[in-house]
DSSP file (Angstrom, degrees, kcal/mol; ACC not computed):
  #  RESIDUE AA STRUCTURE BP1 BP2  ACC     N-H-->O    O-->H-N    N-H-->O    O-->H-N    TCO  KAPPA ALPHA  PHI   PSI    X-CA   Y-CA   Z-CA
    1    1 A X              0   0    0      0, 0.0     3,-0.1     0, 0.0    70,-0.0   0.000 360.0 360.0 360.0 128.8   37.6   45.5   53.8
    2    2 A X        -     0   0    0      1,-0.1     2,-0.5     0, 0.0     0, 0.0  -0.262 360.0 -78.8 -70.9 166.3   38.8   49.1   54.2
    3    3 A X        -     0   0    0     76,-0.0     2,-0.6    -2,-0.0    -1,-0.1  -0.565  46.9-169.6 -72.7 124.1   42.2   49.8   55.7
    4    4 A X        -     0   0    0     -2,-0.5     2,-0.5    -3,-0.1    50,-0.0  -0.957   9.7-150.8-115.5 122.7   42.1   49.6   59.5
    5    5 A X        -     0   0    0     -2,-0.6     2,-0.4    48,-0.0    48,-0.0  -0.811  12.7-162.8 -94.0 127.4   45.2   50.8   61.3
    6    6 A X        -     0   0    0     -2,-0.5     2,-0.1    49,-0.0    -2,-0.0  -0.880  11.3-136.1-112.0 139.5   45.9   49.1   64.6
    7    7 A X     >  -     0   0    0     -2,-0.4     4,-2.0     1,-0.1     5,-0.1  -0.418  36.9 -99.7 -78.5 168.6   48.2   50.4   67.4
    8    8 A X  H  > S+     0   0    0      1,-0.2     4,-1.6     2,-0.2    -1,-0.1   0.888 126.1  50.9 -50.6 -45.6   50.6   48.0   69.1
    9    9 A X  H  > S+     0   0    0      1,-0.2     4,-1.8     2,-0.2    -1,-0.2   0.906 109.3  50.6 -64.9 -41.4   48.2   47.7   72.1
   10   10 A X  H  > S+     0   0    0      1,-0.2     4,-2.7     2,-0.2    -1,-0.2   0.852 104.4  57.5 -65.4 -33.3   45.3   47.0   69.7
   11   11 A X  H  X S+     0   0    0     -4,-2.0     4,-2.8     2,-0.2    -1,-0.2   0.902 102.8  55.7 -58.3 -43.3   47.3   44.3   68.0
   12   12 A X  H  X S+     0   0    0     -4,-1.6     4,-2.0     1,-0.2    -2,-0.2   0.935 111.6  43.1 -56.8 -47.2   47.7   42.5   71.4
   13   13 A X  H  X S+     0   0    0     -4,-1.8     4,-2.5     1,-0.2    -1,-0.2   0.895 111.4  52.8 -70.1 -35.7   44.0   42.5   71.8
   14   14 A X  H  X S+     0   0    0     -4,-2.7     4,-2.8     2,-0.2     5,-0.2   0.909 109.2  50.3 -62.6 -40.4   43.3   41.4   68.2
   15   15 A X  H  X S+     0   0    0     -4,-2.8     4,-2.1     2,-0.2    -1,-0.2   0.903 109.3  51.9 -62.9 -39.1   45.7   38.4   68.6
   16   16 A X  H  X S+     0   0    0     -4,-2.0     4,-1.7    -5,-0.2    -2,-0.2   0.935 114.6  42.6 -59.7 -48.1   43.9   37.5   71.9
   17   17 A X  H  < S+     0   0    0     -4,-2.5    52,-0.3     2,-0.2    -2,-0.2   0.817 111.3  53.4 -73.0 -31.6   40.5   37.5   70.0
   18   18 A X  H  < S+     0   0    0     -4,-2.8     3,-0.3     1,-0.2    -1,-0.2   0.903 110.7  48.4 -67.9 -38.5   41.8   35.8   66.9
   19   19 A X  H  < S+     0   0    0     -4,-2.1     2,-0.3     1,-0.3    -2,-0.2   0.853 135.8   6.8 -70.7 -33.4   43.1   33.0   69.2
   20   20 A X  S  < S-     0   0    0     -4,-1.7    -1,-0.3    -5,-0.2    -2,-0.1  -0.743  78.6-158.7-151.0 100.2   39.8   32.8   71.1
   21   21 A X        +     0   0    0     -3,-0.3    47,-0.2    -2,-0.3    46,-0.1  -0.115  68.1  44.3 -68.8 172.0   36.8   34.8   69.9
   22   22 A X  S    S+     0   0    0     45,-0.8     2,-0.4     1,-0.2    46,-0.2   0.943  75.2 160.1  58.9  57.9   33.8   35.7   72.1
   23   23 A X  E     -A   67   0A   0     44,-2.1    44,-2.9    -3,-0.1    -1,-0.2  -0.880  37.0-130.0-112.5 141.1   35.7   36.8   75.2
   24   24 A X  E  >  -A   66   0A   0     -2,-0.4     4,-2.0    42,-0.2     5,-0.2  -0.409  35.0-105.2 -77.6 162.7   34.4   39.0   78.1
   25   25 A X  H  > S+     0   0    0     40,-0.5     4,-2.7     1,-0.2     5,-0.2   0.915 122.2  54.4 -58.3 -42.4   36.6   41.9   79.1
   26   26 A X  H  > S+     0   0    0      1,-0.2     4,-2.0     2,-0.2    -1,-0.2   0.884 107.6  50.1 -59.7 -37.7   37.7   40.0   82.3
   27   27 A X  H  > S+     0   0    0      2,-0.2     4,-2.3     1,-0.2    -1,-0.2   0.846 110.3  50.8 -67.0 -34.1   38.8   37.0   80.1
   28   28 A X  H  X S+     0   0    0     -4,-2.0     4,-2.0     2,-0.2    -2,-0.2   0.903 109.1  50.2 -68.4 -43.3   40.8   39.4   77.8
   29   29 A X  H  X S+     0   0    0     -4,-2.7     4,-0.6     1,-0.2     9,-0.2   0.892 112.9  46.9 -60.4 -42.1   42.5   40.9   80.8
   30   30 A X  H >< S+     0   0    0     -4,-2.0     3,-0.8     1,-0.2     4,-0.4   0.911 110.8  51.9 -65.3 -44.9   43.5   37.5   82.1
   31   31 A X  H 3< S+     0   0    0     -4,-2.3     3,-0.4     1,-0.2    -1,-0.2   0.834 114.8  42.0 -61.9 -34.0   44.7   36.3   78.7
   32   32 A X  H >X S+     0   0    0     -4,-2.0     4,-3.5     1,-0.2     3,-1.2   0.519  87.6  94.4 -90.8  -3.6   47.0   39.3   78.3
   33   33 A X  T << S+     0   0    0     -3,-0.8    -1,-0.2    -4,-0.6    -2,-0.1   0.757  76.6  61.7 -65.3 -21.3   48.2   39.4   81.9
   34   34 A X  T 34 S+     0   0    0     -3,-0.4    -1,-0.3    -4,-0.4    -2,-0.1   0.847 122.1  22.1 -68.0 -32.9   51.4   37.3   81.0
   35   35 A X  T <4 S+     0   0    0     -3,-1.2     2,-0.3     1,-0.2    -2,-0.2   0.793 127.1  36.9-101.0 -35.4   52.5   40.1   78.7
   36   36 A X     <  -     0   0    0     -4,-3.5     2,-0.6    -7,-0.1    -1,-0.2  -0.877  56.7-145.8-126.0 149.2   50.7   43.3   79.9
   37   37 A X        +     0   0    0     -2,-0.3     2,-0.4    -3,-0.1    -4,-0.1  -0.639  47.0 151.1-110.1  73.2   49.7   44.8   83.2
   38   38 A X        -     0   0    0     -2,-0.6     2,-0.1    -9,-0.2    -6,-0.1  -0.878  37.6-140.9-107.6 132.9   46.5   46.3   82.0
   39   39 A X    >>  -     0   0    0     -2,-0.4     4,-1.7     1,-0.1     3,-0.7  -0.377  36.1 -98.4 -83.9 172.9   43.5   46.9   84.1
   40   40 A X  H 3> S+     0   0    0      1,-0.3     4,-2.2     2,-0.2     5,-0.1   0.798 121.9  59.8 -66.6 -27.5   39.9   46.4   82.8
   41   41 A X  H 3> S+     0   0    0      2,-0.2     4,-2.1     1,-0.2    -1,-0.3   0.860 103.9  49.7 -69.6 -33.6   39.5   50.1   82.1
   42   42 A X  H <> S+     0   0    0     -3,-0.7     4,-2.3     2,-0.2    -2,-0.2   0.949 112.6  47.4 -64.5 -48.9   42.5   50.1   79.7
   43   43 A X  H  X S+     0   0    0     -4,-1.7     4,-2.8     2,-0.2    -2,-0.2   0.859 111.0  51.5 -57.2 -40.2   41.1   47.1   77.9
   44   44 A X  H  X S+     0   0    0     -4,-2.2     4,-2.5     2,-0.2    -1,-0.2   0.918 109.5  50.1 -64.6 -44.0   37.6   48.8   77.7
   45   45 A X  H  X S+     0   0    0     -4,-2.1     4,-2.0     2,-0.2    -2,-0.2   0.940 113.1  46.0 -61.6 -46.3   39.2   52.0   76.3
   46   46 A X  H  X S+     0   0    0     -4,-2.3     4,-2.6     1,-0.2     5,-0.2   0.926 112.1  50.8 -64.0 -44.9   41.0   50.0   73.6
   47   47 A X  H  X S+     0   0    0     -4,-2.8     4,-2.7     1,-0.2    -1,-0.2   0.894 109.7  50.5 -61.7 -39.9   38.0   47.9   72.7
   48   48 A X  H  X S+     0   0    0     -4,-2.5     4,-1.8     2,-0.2    -1,-0.2   0.909 111.2  48.3 -61.4 -40.6   35.9   51.0   72.3
   49   49 A X  H  X S+     0   0    0     -4,-2.0     4,-1.3     1,-0.2    -2,-0.2   0.888 113.2  47.6 -65.8 -40.6   38.5   52.5   70.1
   50   50 A X  H  X>S+     0   0    0     -4,-2.6     5,-2.5     1,-0.2     6,-0.8   0.855 108.5  55.8 -71.0 -34.8   38.7   49.2   68.0
   51   51 A X  H ><5S+     0   0    0     -4,-2.7     3,-0.9    -5,-0.2    -1,-0.2   0.922 105.7  50.0 -63.2 -41.7   34.9   49.1   67.8
   52   52 A X  H 3<5S+     0   0    0     -4,-1.8    -1,-0.2     1,-0.3    -2,-0.2   0.831 109.6  53.0 -63.2 -32.3   34.8   52.5   66.3
   53   53 A X  H 3<5S-     0   0    0     -4,-1.3    -1,-0.3    -5,-0.1    -2,-0.2   0.601 116.8-115.0 -77.4  -9.7   37.4   51.4   63.7
   54   54 A X  T <<5S+     0   0    0     -3,-0.9    -3,-0.2    -4,-0.6    -2,-0.1   0.718  84.6 116.9  83.7  19.3   35.3   48.4   62.8
   55   55 A X  S   <S+     0   0    0     -5,-2.5    15,-3.0     1,-0.1    16,-1.0   0.777  76.5  16.0 -93.1 -30.7   37.9   45.9   64.1
   56   56 A X  E     -B   69   0A   0     -6,-0.8     2,-0.3    13,-0.3    13,-0.2  -0.910  56.8-177.4-134.5 163.6   35.7   44.3   66.8
   57   57 A X  E     -B   68   0A   0     11,-2.2    11,-2.4    -2,-0.3     2,-0.3  -0.862  14.3-141.7-143.0-175.3   32.1   44.0   67.9
   58   58 A X  E     -B   67   0A   0     -2,-0.3     2,-0.4     9,-0.2     9,-0.2  -0.968   5.4-146.9-146.9 162.8   30.3   42.4   70.8
   59   59 A X  E     -B   66   0A   0      7,-1.9     7,-2.8    -2,-0.3     2,-0.3  -0.988  31.1-116.1-127.0 142.0   27.2   40.5   71.7
   60   60 A X  E     -B   65   0A   0     -2,-0.4     2,-0.4     5,-0.2     5,-0.2  -0.584  25.6-175.5 -79.8 137.3   25.5   40.9   75.1
   61   61 A X  E >  S-B   64   0A   0      3,-3.4     3,-1.3    -2,-0.3     2,-0.4  -0.805  71.3 -53.8-127.9  86.7   25.4   37.8   77.3
   62   62 A X  T 3  S-     0   0    0     -2,-0.4     0, 0.0     1,-0.3     0, 0.0  -0.677 119.5 -24.4  74.8-130.4   23.4   38.9   80.2
   63   63 A X  T 3  S+     0   0    0     -2,-0.4    -1,-0.3    -3,-0.1     2,-0.1   0.695 124.5  88.8 -83.0 -22.0   25.1   42.1   81.5
   64   64 A X  E <  S- B   0  61A   0     -3,-1.3    -3,-3.4    -4,-0.0     2,-0.5  -0.420  70.1-137.9 -84.5 151.3   28.5   41.1   80.0
   65   65 A X  E     - B   0  60A   0     -5,-0.2     2,-0.6    -2,-0.1   -40,-0.5  -0.908  11.0-155.0-105.2 131.1   29.7   41.9   76.6
   66   66 A X  E     -AB  24  59A   0     -7,-2.8    -7,-1.9    -2,-0.5   -42,-0.2  -0.939  16.5-148.9-110.4 117.1   31.5   39.1   74.6
   67   67 A X  E     +AB  23  58A   0    -44,-2.9   -44,-2.1    -2,-0.6   -45,-0.8  -0.590  18.6 176.4 -94.0 148.2   33.8   40.6   72.1
   68   68 A X  E     - B   0  57A   0    -11,-2.4   -11,-2.2    -2,-0.2     2,-0.2  -0.970  33.5 -98.0-144.9 156.7   34.8   39.0   68.7
   69   69 A X  E     - B   0  56A   0     -2,-0.3   -13,-0.3   -52,-0.3   -14,-0.1  -0.520  20.2-170.1 -80.4 144.4   36.9   40.2   65.7
   70   70 A X  S    S+     0   0    0    -15,-3.0     2,-0.3    -2,-0.2   -14,-0.2   0.503  72.9  64.2-101.3 -11.4   35.3   41.7   62.7
   71   71 A X  S    S-     0   0    0    -16,-1.0     2,-0.2   -70,-0.0   -16,-0.0  -0.867  86.8-114.4-115.1 148.1   38.5   41.6   60.6
   72   72 A X     >  -     0   0    0     -2,-0.3     4,-2.0     1,-0.1     5,-0.2  -0.555  12.8-136.6 -81.9 144.3   40.4   38.4   59.5
   73   73 A X  H  > S+     0   0    0     -2,-0.2     4,-2.6     2,-0.2     5,-0.3   0.912 103.8  52.8 -60.0 -45.6   43.9   37.8   60.9
   74   74 A X  H  > S+     0   0    0      1,-0.2     4,-2.4     2,-0.2    -1,-0.2   0.949 113.7  41.0 -58.9 -50.7   45.2   36.8   57.5
   75   75 A X  H  > S+     0   0    0      1,-0.2     4,-2.6     2,-0.2    -1,-0.2   0.874 115.6  50.9 -71.9 -35.4   44.0   39.9   55.7
   76   76 A X  H  X S+     0   0    0     -4,-2.0     4,-2.3     2,-0.2    -1,-0.2   0.901 112.0  46.3 -67.4 -41.9   45.0   42.2   58.5
   77   77 A X  H  X S+     0   0    0     -4,-2.6     4,-2.9    -5,-0.2     5,-0.2   0.911 112.7  51.5 -66.0 -42.2   48.5   40.8   58.7
   78   78 A X  H  X S+     0   0    0     -4,-2.4     4,-2.4    -5,-0.3    -2,-0.2   0.957 111.1  47.1 -58.1 -49.5   48.8   41.0   54.9
   79   79 A X  H  X S+     0   0    0     -4,-2.6     4,-2.0     1,-0.2    -2,-0.2   0.914 114.3  46.3 -61.5 -44.9   47.7   44.6   54.9
   80   80 A X  H  X S+     0   0    0     -4,-2.3     4,-2.6     2,-0.2    -1,-0.2   0.891 112.6  51.4 -64.9 -39.8   50.2   45.6   57.7
   81   81 A X  H  X S+     0   0    0     -4,-2.9     4,-2.8     1,-0.2    -2,-0.2   0.918 109.5  49.1 -63.1 -43.6   53.0   43.6   56.0
   82   82 A X  H  X S+     0   0    0     -4,-2.4     4,-2.0    -5,-0.2     5,-0.2   0.895 112.5  48.1 -62.9 -40.0   52.5   45.4   52.8
   83   83 A X  H  X S+     0   0    0     -4,-2.0     4,-2.8    -5,-0.2     5,-0.2   0.937 113.4  47.1 -63.7 -47.3   52.4   48.8   54.5
   84   84 A X  H  X>S+     0   0    0     -4,-2.6     4,-2.8     1,-0.2     5,-0.8   0.899 110.4  53.6 -59.7 -42.8   55.6   48.0   56.4
   85   85 A X  H  X5S+     0   0    0     -4,-2.8     6,-1.6     1,-0.2     4,-1.1   0.921 114.7  39.9 -59.4 -47.7   57.3   46.7   53.2
   86   86 A X  H  X5S+     0   0    0     -4,-2.0     4,-0.7     4,-0.2    -2,-0.2   0.920 120.2  44.3 -68.9 -45.3   56.6   49.9   51.4
   87   87 A X  H  <5S+     0   0    0     -4,-2.8    -2,-0.2    -5,-0.2    -3,-0.2   0.909 128.4  22.3 -68.5 -44.8   57.3   52.3   54.3
   88   88 A X  H  <5S+     0   0    0     -4,-2.8    -3,-0.2    -5,-0.2    -2,-0.2   0.864 133.8  32.1 -94.8 -43.2   60.5   50.7   55.6
   89   89 A X  H ><<S-     0   0    0     -4,-1.1     3,-1.9    -5,-0.8    -3,-0.2   0.468  93.4-131.4 -98.2  -3.7   62.0   48.7   52.7
   90   90 A X  T 3< S-     0   0    0     -4,-0.7    -4,-0.2    -5,-0.3    -3,-0.1   0.827  71.9 -56.7  54.1  32.8   60.7   51.0   49.9
   91   91 A X  T 3  S+     0   0    0     -6,-1.6     2,-0.9     1,-0.2    -1,-0.3   0.567 101.7 138.9  80.5   8.2   59.4   48.0   48.0
   92   92 A X    <>  -     0   0    0     -3,-1.9     4,-2.0    -7,-0.3    -1,-0.2  -0.762  30.7-176.6 -93.3 107.3   62.9   46.3   48.0
   93   93 A X  H  > S+     0   0    0     -2,-0.9     4,-2.6     2,-0.2     5,-0.3   0.900  85.4  55.9 -67.5 -39.2   62.4   42.6   48.7
   94   94 A X  H  > S+     0   0    0      1,-0.2     4,-2.7     2,-0.2     5,-0.3   0.906 106.9  49.0 -55.6 -44.5   66.2   42.1   48.6
   95   95 A X  H  > S+     0   0    0     -6,-0.2     4,-2.2     1,-0.2    -1,-0.2   0.911 112.9  47.5 -63.6 -40.5   66.7   44.8   51.3
   96   96 A X  H  X S+     0   0    0     -4,-2.0     4,-2.3     2,-0.2    -2,-0.2   0.941 115.0  43.6 -66.2 -47.0   64.0   43.2   53.5
   97   97 A X  H  X S+     0   0    0     -4,-2.6     4,-2.9     2,-0.2     5,-0.2   0.922 114.8  50.0 -65.8 -46.2   65.3   39.6   53.2
   98   98 A X  H  X S+     0   0    0     -4,-2.7     4,-2.1    -5,-0.3    -1,-0.2   0.921 112.8  47.0 -59.1 -45.7   69.0   40.7   53.6
   99   99 A X  H  X S+     0   0    0     -4,-2.2     4,-1.0    -5,-0.3    -1,-0.2   0.899 114.2  47.1 -63.8 -41.4   68.1   42.7   56.7
  100  100 A X  H >X S+     0   0    0     -4,-2.3     4,-1.0    -5,-0.2     3,-0.5   0.949 114.2  45.6 -65.7 -49.5   66.1   39.9   58.2
  101  101 A X  H 3< S+     0   0    0     -4,-2.9     5,-0.2     1,-0.2    -2,-0.2   0.831 114.8  47.9 -66.4 -31.7   68.7   37.2   57.6
  102  102 A X  H 3< S+     0   0    0     -4,-2.1    -1,-0.2    -5,-0.2    -2,-0.2   0.688 118.3  38.5 -84.1 -15.2   71.6   39.3   58.8
  103  103 A X  H << S+     0   0    0     -4,-1.0     2,-0.4    -3,-0.5    -2,-0.2   0.426 110.1  55.3-115.2   1.7   70.0   40.4   62.0
  104  104 A X  S  < S-     0   0    0     -4,-1.0     2,-0.8    -3,-0.1    -1,-0.1  -0.996  80.6-114.8-138.9 140.2   68.0   37.4   63.3
  105  105 A X        -     0   0    0     -2,-0.4     2,-0.5    -3,-0.1    -3,-0.1  -0.658  37.9-157.2 -75.6 114.1   68.9   33.8   64.1
  106  106 A X        -     0   0    0     -2,-0.8     2,-0.1    -5,-0.2    -1,-0.0  -0.814   9.1-133.0 -96.0 126.5   67.0   31.9   61.4
  107  107 A X     >  -     0   0    0     -2,-0.5     4,-2.3     1,-0.1     3,-0.3  -0.415  18.2-117.9 -78.0 155.0   66.2   28.3   62.2
  108  108 A X  H  > S+     0   0    0      1,-0.2     4,-2.9     2,-0.2     5,-0.2   0.893 116.2  55.9 -55.5 -40.7   66.8   25.5   59.6
  109  109 A X  H  > S+     0   0    0      1,-0.2     4,-2.0     2,-0.2    -1,-0.2   0.837 105.7  50.9 -65.4 -34.1   63.1   24.7   59.6
  110  110 A X  H  > S+     0   0    0     -3,-0.3     4,-2.6     2,-0.2    -1,-0.2   0.933 111.2  48.5 -67.1 -44.6   62.3   28.4   58.7
  111  111 A X  H  X S+     0   0    0     -4,-2.3     4,-2.9     2,-0.2    -2,-0.2   0.910 110.3  51.2 -62.7 -40.3   64.7   28.3   55.8
  112  112 A X  H  X S+     0   0    0     -4,-2.9     4,-2.4     1,-0.2    -1,-0.2   0.922 111.3  47.8 -58.9 -43.6   63.3   25.1   54.6
  113  113 A X  H  X S+     0   0    0     -4,-2.0     4,-2.5     2,-0.2    -2,-0.2   0.885 110.7  52.2 -63.5 -41.2   59.8   26.6   54.8
  114  114 A X  H  X S+     0   0    0     -4,-2.6     4,-2.5     2,-0.2    -2,-0.2   0.943 109.2  49.3 -60.0 -51.7   61.1   29.7   52.9
  115  115 A X  H  X S+     0   0    0     -4,-2.9     4,-2.7     1,-0.2    -2,-0.2   0.912 110.4  50.4 -57.4 -43.7   62.6   27.5   50.2
  116  116 A X  H  X S+     0   0    0     -4,-2.4     4,-2.2     1,-0.2    -1,-0.2   0.935 111.1  48.8 -63.6 -43.6   59.3   25.6   49.8
  117  117 A X  H  X S+     0   0    0     -4,-2.5     4,-2.1     1,-0.2    -1,-0.2   0.872 111.4  50.0 -59.8 -38.9   57.4   28.9   49.5
  118  118 A X  H  X S+     0   0    0     -4,-2.5     4,-2.7     2,-0.2    -2,-0.2   0.919 108.8  51.6 -66.5 -43.6   59.8   30.2   46.9
  119  119 A X  H  X S+     0   0    0     -4,-2.7     4,-2.4     1,-0.2    -2,-0.2   0.926 111.3  47.7 -56.7 -46.2   59.5   27.0   44.9
  120  120 A X  H  X S+     0   0    0     -4,-2.2     4,-1.8     2,-0.2    -1,-0.2   0.900 112.0  49.8 -64.0 -39.5   55.7   27.3   45.0
  121  121 A X  H  X S+     0   0    0     -4,-2.1     4,-0.8     1,-0.2    -1,-0.2   0.906 111.6  49.0 -63.6 -42.8   55.9   31.0   44.0
  122  122 A X  H >X S+     0   0    0     -4,-2.7     4,-1.0     1,-0.2     3,-0.9   0.902 109.4  50.9 -67.9 -40.6   58.2   30.2   41.1
  123  123 A X  H 3< S+     0   0    0     -4,-2.4     3,-0.4     1,-0.2    -1,-0.2   0.863 108.3  54.0 -62.5 -37.4   55.9   27.3   39.8
  124  124 A X  H 3< S+     0   0    0     -4,-1.8    -1,-0.2     1,-0.2    -2,-0.2   0.696 107.7  51.1 -73.3 -20.0   53.0   29.8   39.9
  125  125 A X  H <<        0   0    0     -3,-0.9    -1,-0.2    -4,-0.8    -2,-0.2   0.643 360.0 360.0 -89.8 -17.8   55.0   32.3   37.7
  126  126 A X     <        0   0    0     -4,-1.0    -1,-0.2    -3,-0.4    -2,-0.1   0.478 360.0 360.0 -81.1 360.0   55.9   29.7   35.0
């Protein structure tokens, strides 16, 4: 997969489609209505832009178009995280973790999961 850069608005739509693929425009508008006040024309514009980028496609169902993602959530999040890490943290894991832990209330469950992930990573390096 080539790099596809998504705007914040496009991320909202991708998350909607990753949660439930094959949605009509009206369904996407309704799904996003809790967070965004976008009319269908805004969603159509964003979907057209995302289609040109290769992020989404659609199938016709009668007169309606049902949109679905062409890119995986896991790979797209990984790509965006790597770009953010290099751009903002300049590749410094210590800076990223320190900043995250000092500015956000981290739950015990999150820390337990982080320790588990670190243990798995350490075992893979031995």
